[in-house]
N, CA, C and O of each residue as an XYZ file, in Angstrom:
516
protein
N       0.819     -1.199      0.000
C       0.000      0.000      0.000
C       0.861      1.261      0.000
O       0.554      2.229     -0.697
N       1.968      1.246      0.804
C       2.856      2.395      0.829
C       3.428      2.679     -0.552
O       3.536      3.833     -0.967
N       3.787      1.623     -1.249
C       4.353      1.755     -2.585
C       3.345      2.405     -3.534
O       3.717      3.235     -4.364
N       2.082      2.030     -3.414
C       1.033      2.603     -4.240
C       0.910      4.105     -3.996
O       0.819      4.885     -4.944
N       0.906      4.508     -2.725
C       0.835      5.934     -2.395
C       2.051      6.687     -2.924
O       1.925      7.788     -3.459
N       3.219      6.092     -2.772
C       4.447      6.738     -3.233
C       4.382      7.008     -4.741
O       4.701      8.110     -5.190
N       3.970      6.004     -5.521
C       3.882      6.172     -6.972
C       2.761      7.125     -7.373
O       2.888      7.865     -8.349
N       1.667      7.104     -6.621
C       0.571      8.027     -6.902
C       1.042      9.472     -6.752
O       0.813     10.287     -7.646
N       1.700      9.803     -5.629
C       2.147     11.174     -5.401
C       3.307     11.557     -6.319
O       3.438     12.720     -6.700
N       4.129     10.607     -6.667
C       5.204     10.879     -7.625
C       4.606     11.236     -8.991
O       5.093     12.148     -9.659
N       3.573     10.535     -9.400
C       2.891     10.829    -10.664
C       2.255     12.214    -10.621
O       2.347     12.973    -11.586
N       1.621     12.538     -9.521
C       1.017     13.864     -9.365
C       2.089     14.953     -9.503
O       1.880     15.950    -10.194
N       3.240     14.754     -8.840
C       4.339     15.724     -8.933
C       4.838     15.863    -10.367
O       5.110     16.973    -10.825
N       4.959     14.754    -11.070
C       5.430     14.790    -12.459
C       4.471     15.592    -13.335
O       4.901     16.307    -14.239
N       3.197     15.474    -13.071
C       2.190     16.197    -13.852
C       2.161     17.679    -13.467
O       2.109     18.543    -14.342
N       2.195     17.975    -12.175
C       2.037     19.357    -11.716
C       3.293     20.211    -11.832
O       3.191     21.423    -12.020
N       4.473     19.610    -11.725
C       5.705     20.403    -11.722
C       5.852     21.309    -12.945
O       6.129     22.496    -12.774
N       5.677     20.803    -14.180
C       5.808     21.712    -15.330
C       4.766     22.823    -15.339
O       5.048     23.940    -15.773
N       3.565     22.519    -14.861
C       2.500     23.527    -14.813
C       2.871     24.624    -13.818
O       2.732     25.809    -14.120
N       3.337     24.239    -12.647
C       3.733     25.205    -11.620
C       4.884     26.070    -12.110
O       4.860     27.288    -11.934
N       5.893     25.458    -12.722
C       7.047     26.212    -13.207
C       6.674     27.143    -14.357
O       7.192     28.256    -14.437
N       5.791     26.711    -15.242
C       5.329     27.577    -16.327
C       4.559     28.770    -15.779
O       4.778     29.904    -16.205
N       3.664     28.518    -14.844
C       2.903     29.604    -14.207
C       3.854     30.608    -13.562
O       3.670     31.817    -13.699
N       4.870     30.108    -12.861
C       5.839     30.995    -12.220
C       6.586     31.828    -13.258
O       6.781     33.029    -13.069
N       6.999     31.199    -14.343
C       7.747     31.906    -15.373
C       6.889     32.989    -16.044
O       7.372     34.089    -16.310
N       5.629     32.678    -16.314
C       4.756     33.622    -17.013
C       4.296     34.784    -16.141
O       3.942     35.844    -16.657
N       4.299     34.595    -14.837
C       3.784     35.641    -13.944
C       4.864     36.233    -13.037
O       4.547     36.809    -11.996
N       6.126     36.097    -13.418
C       7.219     36.621    -12.601
C       7.078     38.134    -12.461
O       6.902     38.834    -13.458
N       7.154     38.645    -11.226
C       7.010     40.090    -11.023
C       8.244     40.854    -11.507
O       9.338     40.303    -11.625
N       8.032     42.118    -11.775
C       9.128     42.991    -12.184
C       9.813     43.502    -10.916
O       9.151     43.846     -9.937
N      11.124     43.545    -10.947
C      11.883     44.022     -9.795
C      11.853     45.543     -9.685
O      11.649     46.250    -10.672
N      12.058     46.023     -8.478
C      12.109     47.473     -8.280
C      13.449     48.001     -8.784
O      14.450     47.286     -8.790
N      13.450     49.247     -9.200
C      14.680     49.871     -9.687
C      15.194     50.820     -8.619
O      14.462     51.653     -8.087
N      16.473     50.666     -8.324
C      17.137     51.505     -7.335
C      18.280     52.246     -8.024
O      18.707     51.857     -9.111
N      18.775     53.310     -7.399
C      19.996     53.936     -7.920
C      21.138     52.915     -7.930
O      21.192     52.036     -7.070
N      22.040     53.028     -8.894
C      23.108     52.052     -9.108
C      23.924     51.779     -7.849
O      24.180     50.620     -7.522
N      24.334     52.823     -7.141
C      25.162     52.628     -5.935
C      24.405     51.885     -4.849
O      24.964     51.020     -4.174
N      23.149     52.218     -4.683
C      22.326     51.548     -3.674
C      22.156     50.065     -4.021
O      22.234     49.205     -3.143
N      21.921     49.770     -5.314
C      21.753     48.383     -5.745
C      23.048     47.598     -5.554
O      23.009     46.436     -5.151
N      24.185     48.212     -5.837
C      25.475     47.539     -5.635
C      25.701     47.215     -4.167
O      26.198     46.140     -3.831
N      25.337     48.148     -3.294
C      25.480     47.923     -1.854
C      24.603     46.736     -1.417
O      25.043     45.882     -0.648
N      23.380     46.697     -1.909
C      22.464     45.606     -1.570
C      22.971     44.286     -2.143
O      22.910     43.259     -1.468
N      23.473     44.299     -3.388
C      24.011     43.083     -3.995
C      25.182     42.538     -3.178
O      25.316     41.327     -3.000
N      26.013     43.430     -2.692
C      27.162     43.012     -1.871
C      26.669     42.402     -0.554
O      27.213     41.403     -0.085
N      25.660     42.997      0.025
C      25.116     42.493      1.285
C      24.436     41.134      1.108
O      24.554     40.266      1.973
N      23.728     40.946     -0.002
C      22.996     39.701     -0.206
C      23.903     38.544     -0.635
O      23.438     37.410     -0.751
N      25.181     38.814     -0.869
C      26.123     37.727     -1.137
C      26.298     36.849      0.095
O      26.794     35.727     -0.008
N      25.897     37.347      1.247
C      25.998     36.598      2.502
C      24.790     35.693      2.730
O      24.712     35.008      3.749
N      23.849     35.686      1.784
C      22.630     34.891      1.895
C      22.639     33.756      0.881
O      23.246     33.861     -0.186
N      21.962     32.680      1.228
C      21.734     31.581      0.289
C      20.361     30.985      0.594
O      20.019     30.754      1.754
N      19.590     30.743     -0.443
C      18.260     30.158     -0.279
C      18.308     28.694     -0.709
O      18.533     28.391     -1.881
N      18.097     27.797      0.238
C      17.967     26.371     -0.053
C      16.513     26.146     -0.437
O      15.604     26.549      0.289
N      16.293     25.499     -1.584
C      14.938     25.414     -2.103
C      14.772     24.221     -3.024
O      15.741     23.580     -3.431
N      13.497     23.939     -3.347
C      13.132     22.995     -4.403
C      12.512     23.854     -5.496
O      11.766     24.787     -5.199
N      12.807     23.555     -6.741
C      12.337     24.397     -7.847
C      10.827     24.570     -7.896
O      10.343     25.677     -8.130
N      10.080     23.502     -7.680
C       8.629     23.584     -7.855
C       7.852     23.665     -6.545
O       6.626     23.550     -6.553
N       8.526     23.857     -5.441
C       7.841     23.998     -4.152
C       7.110     25.347     -4.119
O       7.741     26.385     -4.316
N       5.801     25.352     -3.875
C       5.050     26.610     -3.866
C       5.571     27.637     -2.859
O       5.544     28.837     -3.128
N       6.044     27.173     -1.705
C       6.568     28.099     -0.706
C       7.903     28.690     -1.155
O       8.199     29.852     -0.874
N       8.701     27.891     -1.849
C       9.980     28.380     -2.394
C       9.724     29.387     -3.507
O      10.416     30.401     -3.608
N       8.727     29.104     -4.342
C       8.365     30.032     -5.408
C       7.925     31.358     -4.813
O       8.273     32.421     -5.327
N       7.173     31.299     -3.748
C       6.707     32.508     -3.064
C       7.897     33.362     -2.607
O       7.884     34.582     -2.772
N       8.913     32.729     -2.040
C      10.111     33.454     -1.589
C      10.886     33.985     -2.787
O      11.323     35.136     -2.771
N      11.066     33.174     -3.822
C      11.802     33.623     -5.013
C      11.110     34.804     -5.678
O      11.779     35.708     -6.179
N       9.793     34.808     -5.689
C       9.050     35.934     -6.267
C       9.274     37.205     -5.457
O       9.389     38.290     -6.025
N       9.337     37.078     -4.148
C       9.640     38.244     -3.305
C      11.051     38.745     -3.588
O      11.276     39.952     -3.672
N      12.001     37.825     -3.736
C      13.371     38.209     -4.068
C      13.404     38.972     -5.388
O      14.098     39.982     -5.510
N      12.657     38.492     -6.368
C      12.598     39.158     -7.671
C      11.961     40.530     -7.547
O      12.457     41.506     -8.109
N      10.860     40.603     -6.809
C      10.141     41.857     -6.629
C      11.030     42.906     -5.962
O      10.940     44.091     -6.284
N      11.895     42.471     -5.026
C      12.779     43.385     -4.308
C      14.143     43.553     -4.997
O      15.018     44.248     -4.481
N      14.316     42.919     -6.155
C      15.564     42.974     -6.930
C      16.763     42.524     -6.098
O      17.784     43.209     -6.038
N      16.625     41.370     -5.462
C      17.697     40.831     -4.622
C      18.390     39.686     -5.344
O      17.743     38.785     -5.879
N      19.707     39.736     -5.351
C      20.502     38.664     -5.967
C      20.995     37.743     -4.858
O      22.062     37.948     -4.279
N      20.197     36.734     -4.585
C      20.514     35.752     -3.548
C      20.728     34.411     -4.232
O      19.909     33.995     -5.052
N      21.821     33.730     -3.902
C      22.085     32.410     -4.475
C      20.965     31.456     -4.098
O      20.539     31.413     -2.944
N      20.488     30.685     -5.078
C      19.501     29.643     -4.807
C      20.192     28.294     -4.956
O      20.843     28.023     -5.965
N      20.042     27.464     -3.953
C      20.683     26.160     -3.912
C      19.605     25.082     -3.921
O      18.735     25.066     -3.051
N      19.660     24.188     -4.897
C      18.642     23.148     -5.056
C      18.932     21.991     -4.105
O      19.832     21.187     -4.345
N      18.168     21.920     -3.037
C      18.356     20.867     -2.027
C      17.626     19.581     -2.402
O      17.738     18.579     -1.696
N      16.892     19.600     -3.490
C      16.172     18.402     -3.916
C      17.039     17.545     -4.831
O      17.091     16.325     -4.672
N      17.712     18.166     -5.775
C      18.467     17.410     -6.774
C      19.977     17.437     -6.543
O      20.704     16.664     -7.167
N      20.452     18.293     -5.676
C      21.885     18.379     -5.410
C      22.157     17.833     -4.008
O      21.794     18.452     -3.007
N      22.793     16.680     -3.951
C      23.025     16.009     -2.667
C      23.919     16.830     -1.736
O      23.727     16.803     -0.520
N      24.878     17.547     -2.279
C      25.765     18.374     -1.455
C      24.980     19.475     -0.740
O      25.194     19.728      0.446
N      24.079     20.123     -1.463
C      23.266     21.180     -0.852
C      22.328     20.595      0.205
O      22.106     21.200      1.253
N      21.786     19.426     -0.080
C      20.899     18.760      0.891
C      21.667     18.450      2.179
O      21.160     18.679      3.277
N      22.889     17.929      2.042
C      23.701     17.591      3.215
C      24.086     18.835      4.012
O      24.093     18.801      5.243
N      24.407     19.932      3.325
C      24.699     21.198      4.017
C      23.496     21.631      4.845
O      23.631     22.034      6.000
N      22.326     21.541      4.237
C      21.093     21.942      4.915
C      20.851     21.090      6.153
O      20.482     21.616      7.203
N      21.051     19.795      6.043
C      20.831     18.891      7.174
C      21.883     19.108      8.256
O      21.541     19.265      9.429
N      23.152     19.120      7.877
C      24.238     19.190      8.854
C      24.344     20.557      9.524
O      24.569     20.639     10.731
N      24.185     21.618      8.759
C      24.372     22.949      9.333
C      23.081     23.578      9.823
O      23.057     24.254     10.851
N      21.992     23.346      9.066
C      20.716     23.939      9.440
C      19.912     23.087     10.397
O      19.118     23.607     11.182
N      20.113     21.769     10.336
C      19.441     20.886     11.276
C      18.269     20.102     10.726
O      17.843     19.127     11.345
N      17.728     20.502      9.569
C      16.611     19.758      8.983
C      16.544     20.040      7.484
O      17.185     20.969      6.992
N      15.765     19.232      6.760
C      15.695     19.367      5.302
C      14.542     20.245      4.832
O      14.250     20.278      3.637
N      13.903     20.932      5.711
C      12.761     21.761      5.342
C      13.192     22.905      4.429
O      14.193     23.576      4.682
N      12.420     23.114      3.363
C      12.649     24.244      2.466
C      11.367     25.049      2.358
O      10.288     24.492      2.559
N      11.439     26.322      2.052
C      12.631     27.105      1.814
C      13.373     27.392      3.114
O      12.786     27.437      4.196
N      14.667     27.583      2.975
C      15.502     27.925      4.115
C      16.511     28.982      3.664
O      17.258     28.770      2.709
N      16.526     30.101      4.349
C      17.475     31.162      4.039
C      18.616     31.105      5.044
O      18.417     31.241      6.251
N      19.826     30.897      4.507
C      21.026     30.916      5.349
C      21.579     32.333      5.318
O      21.858     32.884      4.253
N      21.733     32.912      6.504
C      22.241     34.277      6.632
C      23.562     34.209      7.383
O      23.605     33.795      8.541
N      24.638     34.616      6.721
C      25.941     34.654      7.362
C      26.165     36.084      7.860
O      26.273     37.022      7.070
N      26.233     36.229      9.178
C      26.406     37.550      9.781
C      27.848     38.031      9.605
O      28.732     37.245      9.262
N      28.079     39.317      9.841
C      29.425     39.887      9.681
C      30.420     39.300     10.672
O      31.619     39.269     10.392
N      29.949     38.836     11.821
C      30.861     38.240     12.805
C      31.134     36.756     12.526
O      31.837     36.098     13.294
N      30.574     36.227     11.419
C      30.832     34.845     11.022
C      29.790     33.844     11.486
O      29.820     32.690     11.060
N      28.874     34.255     12.344
C      27.820     33.343     12.789
C      26.790     33.158     11.669
O      26.654     34.000     10.782
N      26.083     32.053     11.733
C      25.096     31.741     10.706
C      23.724     31.618     11.339
O      23.559     30.994     12.387
N      22.750     32.219     10.691
C      21.358     32.171     11.131
C      20.570     31.462     10.029
O      20.818     31.691      8.845
N      19.631     30.611     10.410
C      18.823     29.852      9.453
C      17.355     30.221      9.632
O      16.809     30.048     10.721
N      16.710     30.722      8.588
C      15.274     31.013      8.609
C      14.568     29.955      7.775
O      14.910     29.751      6.610
N      13.580     29.278      8.364
C      12.940     28.142      7.698
C      11.544     28.397      7.138
O      11.156     27.716      6.188
N      10.812     29.284      7.642
C       9.439     29.481      7.183
C       9.393     30.546      6.088
O      10.040     31.587      6.206
N       8.635     30.291      5.031
C       8.574     31.236      3.917
C       8.088     32.612      4.379
O       8.613     33.632      3.931
N       7.101     32.651      5.262
C       6.600     33.942      5.742
C       7.663     34.691      6.551
O       7.764     35.914      6.456
N       8.453     33.965      7.346
C       9.541     34.602      8.100
C      10.610     35.141      7.158
O      11.120     36.244      7.358
N      10.945     34.375      6.143
C      11.963     34.797      5.173
C      11.484     36.048      4.448
O      12.235     37.013      4.308
N      10.244     36.033      3.990
C       9.688     37.180      3.272
C       9.638     38.404      4.172
O       9.994     39.502      3.746
N       9.199     38.226      5.409
C       9.150     39.350      6.351
C      10.543     39.933      6.567
O      10.711     41.152      6.569
N      11.547     39.067      6.748
C      12.919     39.521      6.923
C      13.399     40.326      5.717
O      13.977     41.401      5.881
N      13.166     39.819      4.519
C      13.614     40.500      3.303
C      12.880     41.827      3.097
O      13.491     42.821      2.704
N      11.582     41.844      3.358
C      10.824     43.079      3.183
C      11.221     44.143      4.196
O      11.343     45.317      3.845
N      11.420     43.749      5.435
C      11.823     44.718      6.460
C      13.176     45.327      6.140
O      13.417     46.502      6.417
N      14.051     44.533      5.560
C      15.409     44.980      5.301
C      15.568     45.708      3.967
O      16.386     46.622      3.861
N      14.783     45.313      2.928
C      15.060     45.816      1.585
C      13.886     46.491      0.868
O      14.063     46.993     -0.242
N      12.723     46.515      1.458
C      11.578     47.155      0.788
C      11.809     48.669      0.719
O      12.380     49.278      1.624
N      11.350     49.239     -0.376
C      11.539     50.677     -0.589
C      10.435     51.448      0.076
O      10.414     52.677      0.013
């Protein structure tokens, strides 16, 4: 019975994934425009961030859309298909839940945000115009 459920949900994912990704591509928001110096400063600051995600996860898409809307260049790491990224997430962050934003502070400490709403709130508070 478990095998039947596994194949059923795998089939559903195979069918829905292209639809979700197409919808995301067609409705991607336009990023905000900032003065060049301000954008460079933000780009330098966001180099300390990394988003662990799955490409077709609705919560990950929600975070990526916010990043696009705020014109943030944050590395996205695929924890579903890249075993190295998955292991980093488990070993350093403590669990495989995505989306997860890794924030490396200036003093070298690392903070992990796991909930999409928390990640979005953090990004909006820090970078919204």
